[in-house]
Z-matrix of the N, CA and C atoms (Angstrom, degrees):
N
C 1 1.459
C 2 1.529 1 111.21
N 3 1.338 2 115.96 1 -38.66
C 4 1.460 3 119.67 2 -179.79
C 5 1.529 4 111.20 3 -62.44
N 6 1.340 5 116.24 4 -38.98
C 7 1.465 6 120.18 5 -179.59
C 8 1.523 7 111.85 6 -65.39
N 9 1.319 8 117.32 7 -41.21
C 10 1.465 9 119.91 8 179.90
C 11 1.524 10 110.04 9 -65.07
N 12 1.330 11 117.02 10 -35.27
C 13 1.466 12 119.96 11 177.57
C 14 1.526 13 111.07 12 -66.67
N 15 1.329 14 116.96 13 -38.84
C 16 1.468 15 120.05 14 176.04
C 17 1.527 16 110.90 15 -63.42
N 18 1.322 17 116.24 16 -43.61
C 19 1.466 18 120.47 17 178.28
C 20 1.523 19 109.88 18 -59.89
N 21 1.321 20 116.54 19 -49.35
C 22 1.467 21 120.41 20 -178.30
C 23 1.522 22 111.91 21 -64.94
N 24 1.329 23 117.16 22 -34.41
C 25 1.467 24 120.37 23 177.38
C 26 1.525 25 110.24 24 -64.83
N 27 1.323 26 116.89 25 -44.15
C 28 1.461 27 120.70 26 177.63
C 29 1.525 28 111.26 27 -61.78
N 30 1.319 29 116.13 28 -44.64
C 31 1.470 30 121.02 29 179.46
C 32 1.526 31 110.42 30 -64.07
N 33 1.321 32 116.84 31 -40.73
C 34 1.464 33 120.97 32 178.58
C 35 1.531 34 110.64 33 -62.09
N 36 1.325 35 117.42 34 -45.82
C 37 1.466 36 120.62 35 179.01
C 38 1.526 37 111.17 36 -60.82
N 39 1.316 38 116.50 37 -43.37
C 40 1.462 39 120.91 38 178.79
C 41 1.527 40 111.26 39 -63.04
N 42 1.316 41 116.47 40 -43.22
C 43 1.468 42 120.91 41 179.18
C 44 1.518 43 111.28 42 -64.01
N 45 1.323 44 116.18 43 -42.12
C 46 1.467 45 119.77 44 178.84
C 47 1.527 46 110.52 45 -66.71
N 48 1.328 47 116.49 46 -34.51
C 49 1.461 48 119.70 47 174.56
C 50 1.519 49 110.87 48 -59.72
N 51 1.321 50 116.52 49 -43.48
C 52 1.465 51 121.54 50 178.44
C 53 1.528 52 111.28 51 -63.06
N 54 1.324 53 116.87 52 -43.60
C 55 1.465 54 121.56 53 -179.91
C 56 1.527 55 110.41 54 -64.27
N 57 1.325 56 116.63 55 -43.91
C 58 1.467 57 120.47 56 -179.47
C 59 1.527 58 110.27 57 -65.05
N 60 1.330 59 117.90 58 -40.61
C 61 1.467 60 120.17 59 177.43
C 62 1.527 61 111.35 60 -64.93
N 63 1.315 62 117.20 61 -38.82
C 64 1.472 63 120.40 62 175.91
C 65 1.524 64 109.75 63 -61.29
N 66 1.332 65 116.32 64 -45.68
C 67 1.463 66 120.79 65 178.55
C 68 1.528 67 110.05 66 -59.29
N 69 1.324 68 116.65 67 -43.50
C 70 1.462 69 120.66 68 177.85
C 71 1.517 70 112.22 69 -62.88
N 72 1.331 71 116.92 70 -38.21
C 73 1.467 72 120.69 71 179.17
C 74 1.522 73 111.36 72 -67.51
N 75 1.323 74 116.39 73 -38.63
C 76 1.467 75 120.89 74 -179.89
C 77 1.524 76 110.69 75 -69.23
N 78 1.317 77 116.41 76 -35.26
C 79 1.464 78 121.17 77 -175.10
C 80 1.526 79 114.00 78 -87.82
N 81 1.316 80 117.84 79 -4.29
C 82 1.460 81 118.78 80 -178.38
C 83 1.515 82 110.82 81 -69.57
N 84 1.288 83 113.70 82 149.01
C 85 1.456 84 121.44 83 -179.80
C 86 1.522 85 107.81 84 -94.05
N 87 1.331 86 116.45 85 140.49
C 88 1.461 87 119.17 86 175.17
C 89 1.518 88 108.77 87 -62.95
N 90 1.318 89 115.28 88 125.90
C 91 1.456 90 121.40 89 -179.38
C 92 1.519 91 108.78 90 -134.05
N 93 1.324 92 116.19 91 160.33
C 94 1.465 93 118.52 92 174.35
C 95 1.531 94 109.94 93 -60.29
N 96 1.325 95 116.15 94 154.88
C 97 1.470 96 121.57 95 -178.54
C 98 1.527 97 111.87 96 -51.70
N 99 1.317 98 116.75 97 -37.76
C 100 1.460 99 120.22 98 -177.83
C 101 1.523 100 112.82 99 -66.22
N 102 1.331 101 118.06 100 -17.16
C 103 1.466 102 121.74 101 -177.59
C 104 1.530 103 112.66 102 -106.46
N 105 1.336 104 118.25 103 2.73
C 106 1.459 105 120.45 104 -176.88
C 107 1.521 106 113.06 105 -61.42
N 108 1.321 107 117.37 106 -26.14
C 109 1.461 108 119.61 107 178.50
C 110 1.518 109 110.80 108 -61.19
N 111 1.329 110 117.26 109 -28.28
C 112 1.464 111 120.81 110 178.95
C 113 1.533 112 110.37 111 -65.11
N 114 1.330 113 117.08 112 -36.84
C 115 1.466 114 119.78 113 175.52
C 116 1.525 115 110.66 114 -63.11
N 117 1.318 116 115.68 115 -42.77
C 118 1.456 117 120.24 116 -179.47
C 119 1.524 118 111.42 117 -62.74
N 120 1.323 119 116.31 118 -35.33
C 121 1.458 120 120.99 119 -176.88
C 122 1.521 121 113.54 120 -91.10
N 123 1.316 122 117.44 121 12.17
C 124 1.464 123 119.76 122 179.01
C 125 1.530 124 109.46 123 -66.39
N 126 1.322 125 117.21 124 151.02
C 127 1.471 126 119.96 125 -179.31
C 128 1.530 127 113.37 126 -56.07
N 129 1.311 128 117.62 127 -36.93
C 130 1.469 129 119.84 128 -178.84
C 131 1.532 130 110.90 129 -66.54
N 132 1.328 131 116.87 130 -40.78
C 133 1.465 132 119.80 131 178.55
C 134 1.527 133 111.56 132 -69.79
N 135 1.314 134 116.56 133 -38.24
C 136 1.466 135 120.29 134 176.35
C 137 1.534 136 109.64 135 -62.08
N 138 1.325 137 116.49 136 -39.44
C 139 1.468 138 120.75 137 177.51
C 140 1.528 139 110.59 138 -62.15
N 141 1.331 140 117.18 139 -44.67
C 142 1.463 141 120.84 140 177.94
C 143 1.518 142 112.08 141 -60.02
N 144 1.324 143 116.66 142 -43.60
C 145 1.460 144 120.41 143 178.55
C 146 1.528 145 111.31 144 -66.89
N 147 1.324 146 116.52 145 -36.77
C 148 1.467 147 120.63 146 176.46
C 149 1.530 148 110.74 147 -61.05
N 150 1.330 149 116.37 148 -43.41
C 151 1.469 150 120.13 149 178.86
C 152 1.528 151 110.93 150 -61.78
N 153 1.341 152 116.82 151 -40.55
C 154 1.469 153 120.30 152 175.72
C 155 1.526 154 111.06 153 -60.65
N 156 1.331 155 115.63 154 -45.58
C 157 1.464 156 120.01 155 179.94
C 158 1.515 157 112.24 156 -61.70
N 159 1.319 158 116.11 157 -43.36
C 160 1.460 159 120.76 158 178.19
C 161 1.530 160 110.45 159 -63.58
N 162 1.318 161 116.15 160 -39.32
C 163 1.460 162 120.94 161 176.56
C 164 1.529 163 110.53 162 -59.81
N 165 1.319 164 116.75 163 -42.28
C 166 1.469 165 120.83 164 179.83
C 167 1.528 166 111.21 165 -63.85
N 168 1.319 167 117.00 166 -39.26
C 169 1.467 168 119.95 167 178.11
C 170 1.528 169 111.33 168 -64.38
N 171 1.320 170 116.58 169 -44.60
C 172 1.466 171 120.21 170 177.60
C 173 1.532 172 109.51 171 -63.45
N 174 1.335 173 116.45 172 -39.15
C 175 1.465 174 120.50 173 -179.35
C 176 1.528 175 111.06 174 -62.36
N 177 1.316 176 117.08 175 -36.31
C 178 1.466 177 120.20 176 178.15
C 179 1.531 178 110.81 177 -63.52
N 180 1.322 179 117.08 178 -36.60
C 181 1.467 180 120.86 179 174.90
C 182 1.529 181 109.44 180 -64.73
N 183 1.330 182 116.04 181 -43.30
C 184 1.468 183 120.93 182 178.37
C 185 1.529 184 110.11 183 -57.49
N 186 1.322 185 116.78 184 -46.10
C 187 1.463 186 120.49 185 -175.90
C 188 1.523 187 112.63 186 -64.25
N 189 1.325 188 117.21 187 -26.30
C 190 1.463 189 119.79 188 176.61
C 191 1.526 190 111.80 189 -73.04
N 192 1.330 191 116.85 190 -23.98
C 193 1.458 192 120.62 191 -171.20
C 194 1.528 193 114.80 192 -108.12
N 195 1.329 194 117.04 193 -21.66
C 196 1.466 195 120.59 194 -168.41
C 197 1.526 196 109.76 195 -128.68
N 198 1.324 197 116.33 196 146.49
C 199 1.467 198 120.59 197 174.38
C 200 1.525 199 109.59 198 -61.84
N 201 1.316 200 115.94 199 135.26
C 202 1.463 201 121.16 200 -179.52
C 203 1.523 202 111.31 201 -60.69
N 204 1.329 203 116.72 202 -37.88
C 205 1.470 204 120.39 203 -178.67
C 206 1.526 205 112.05 204 -66.68
N 207 1.324 206 117.65 205 -18.10
C 208 1.464 207 122.32 206 174.19
C 209 1.532 208 110.38 207 -91.85
N 210 1.325 209 116.25 208 -45.36
C 211 1.468 210 120.66 209 -173.05
C 212 1.527 211 112.94 210 -71.71
N 213 1.320 212 117.04 211 -44.75
C 214 1.465 213 119.05 212 -171.02
C 215 1.526 214 113.90 213 -62.25
N 216 1.321 215 120.40 214 -41.85
C 217 1.468 216 118.41 215 177.40
C 218 1.532 217 113.29 216 -59.88
N 219 1.329 218 116.86 217 -24.29
C 220 1.466 219 120.26 218 178.89
C 221 1.529 220 112.01 219 -66.95
N 222 1.323 221 116.22 220 -18.45
C 223 1.465 222 120.37 221 177.35
C 224 1.527 223 110.32 222 -59.30
N 225 1.322 224 116.77 223 -25.43
C 226 1.466 225 119.76 224 -179.17
C 227 1.525 226 112.74 225 -66.13
N 228 1.327 227 118.17 226 -13.77
C 229 1.466 228 120.30 227 171.45
C 230 1.529 229 108.81 228 -57.93
N 231 1.324 230 115.76 229 -32.16
C 232 1.464 231 120.63 230 178.54
C 233 1.517 232 112.74 231 -59.76
N 234 1.328 233 117.57 232 -35.55
C 235 1.463 234 120.15 233 177.35
C 236 1.521 235 110.74 234 -60.04
N 237 1.316 236 114.73 235 -42.14
C 238 1.463 237 119.80 236 -178.80
C 239 1.527 238 110.31 237 -68.63
N 240 1.330 239 116.92 238 -43.89
C 241 1.467 240 120.15 239 178.81
C 242 1.527 241 111.63 240 -60.25
N 243 1.325 242 115.88 241 -46.89
C 244 1.470 243 119.76 242 -179.74
C 245 1.522 244 110.33 243 -63.90
N 246 1.308 245 117.07 244 -38.98
C 247 1.466 246 122.14 245 178.01
C 248 1.527 247 110.33 246 -58.28
N 249 1.323 248 116.71 247 -49.59
C 250 1.468 249 121.49 248 -177.64
C 251 1.528 250 110.83 249 -67.14
N 252 1.325 251 117.11 250 -48.77
C 253 1.463 252 119.89 251 -179.64
C 254 1.526 253 111.86 252 -63.34
N 255 1.323 254 117.57 253 -37.04
C 256 1.468 255 120.91 254 179.37
C 257 1.520 256 111.33 255 -64.22
N 258 1.308 257 115.72 256 -37.06
C 259 1.461 258 120.00 257 178.00
C 260 1.527 259 110.53 258 -64.86
N 261 1.329 260 116.22 259 -49.52
C 262 1.465 261 119.85 260 -175.28
C 263 1.529 262 113.66 261 -76.53
N 264 1.325 263 118.05 262 -36.83
C 265 1.466 264 120.13 263 -174.99
C 266 1.524 265 114.00 264 -89.32
N 267 1.338 266 116.30 265 -33.38
C 268 1.460 267 119.52 266 -174.18
C 269 1.524 268 113.24 267 -115.56
N 270 1.324 269 116.83 268 -1.22
C 271 1.456 270 120.17 269 179.01
C 272 1.517 271 113.51 270 68.35
N 273 1.334 272 116.73 271 26.83
C 274 1.462 273 119.54 272 179.97
C 275 1.527 274 109.98 273 -71.08
N 276 1.320 275 115.48 274 157.41
C 277 1.467 276 120.42 275 -171.72
C 278 1.528 277 112.74 276 -72.79
N 279 1.314 278 113.40 277 152.10
C 280 1.467 279 122.85 278 177.99
C 281 1.524 280 107.51 279 -119.99
N 282 1.311 281 117.89 280 88.04
C 283 1.463 282 119.15 281 179.01
C 284 1.528 283 109.63 282 -87.96
N 285 1.307 284 115.74 283 159.19
C 286 1.463 285 120.58 284 179.14
C 287 1.530 286 110.64 285 -61.43
N 288 1.327 287 117.62 286 -38.96
C 289 1.463 288 120.38 287 178.65
C 290 1.525 289 111.29 288 -61.05
N 291 1.328 290 117.20 289 -41.27
C 292 1.465 291 120.43 290 178.84
C 293 1.526 292 110.90 291 -66.14
N 294 1.311 293 116.11 292 -42.27
C 295 1.467 294 119.85 293 179.83
C 296 1.524 295 110.52 294 -62.65
N 297 1.325 296 116.89 295 -45.28
C 298 1.469 297 120.78 296 178.61
C 299 1.529 298 110.09 297 -61.81
N 300 1.319 299 116.84 298 -41.73
C 301 1.464 300 120.57 299 177.04
C 302 1.519 301 112.16 300 -59.46
N 303 1.318 302 116.67 301 -42.77
C 304 1.469 303 120.89 302 178.77
C 305 1.531 304 111.17 303 -65.31
N 306 1.327 305 116.63 304 -37.36
C 307 1.470 306 120.26 305 177.48
C 308 1.531 307 109.70 306 -62.93
N 309 1.327 308 117.40 307 -43.65
C 310 1.464 309 120.28 308 178.26
C 311 1.530 310 111.18 309 -62.65
N 312 1.315 311 116.81 310 -40.58
C 313 1.465 312 120.05 311 177.23
C 314 1.522 313 110.33 312 -59.88
N 315 1.318 314 116.73 313 -46.16
C 316 1.466 315 120.50 314 -179.35
C 317 1.536 316 111.55 315 -64.21
N 318 1.322 317 116.73 316 -38.27
C 319 1.471 318 119.69 317 176.96
C 320 1.528 319 109.75 318 -62.06
N 321 1.316 320 116.72 319 -43.58
C 322 1.463 321 120.59 320 177.76
C 323 1.518 322 112.12 321 -61.27
N 324 1.320 323 116.65 322 -41.37
C 325 1.462 324 120.71 323 178.88
C 326 1.529 325 110.49 324 -63.32
N 327 1.314 326 116.70 325 -40.98
C 328 1.468 327 120.51 326 178.89
C 329 1.527 328 110.34 327 -61.49
N 330 1.339 329 117.44 328 -44.56
C 331 1.465 330 120.46 329 178.99
C 332 1.529 331 111.08 330 -61.39
N 333 1.321 332 116.55 331 -45.12
C 334 1.464 333 120.06 332 -178.23
C 335 1.521 334 111.04 333 -67.09
N 336 1.320 335 117.15 334 -40.63
C 337 1.469 336 119.76 335 -177.23
C 338 1.523 337 112.39 336 -66.39
N 339 1.315 338 117.49 337 -21.46
C 340 1.470 339 120.93 338 179.74
C 341 1.526 340 112.40 339 -90.17
N 342 1.313 341 116.75 340 -0.43
C 343 1.476 342 119.20 341 -178.06
C 344 1.519 343 111.68 342 -84.42
């Protein structure tokens, strides 16, 4: 149980990193090409990159404890998290095809987690 929580924590951090970077991209101001580095160095983007880095550190702990063939498919939980957060935070579309795809991903995760 502890290992699955570590995996999910890493996936959650990675997903939140993606959401924060999306938020930073949406909130950036149009600037001349010479000033684009300022967008990259904005606090929100730095926060997103920090979350990715923290996720990688947790993932390294996971890899020491868990078989890769078990742990790596669990990363797909991140697709579902990003899908849900994108809908609620950014108003992205929820098509039936996307919902069905997410259901299949979750079914696959359930099968793998029981192995």
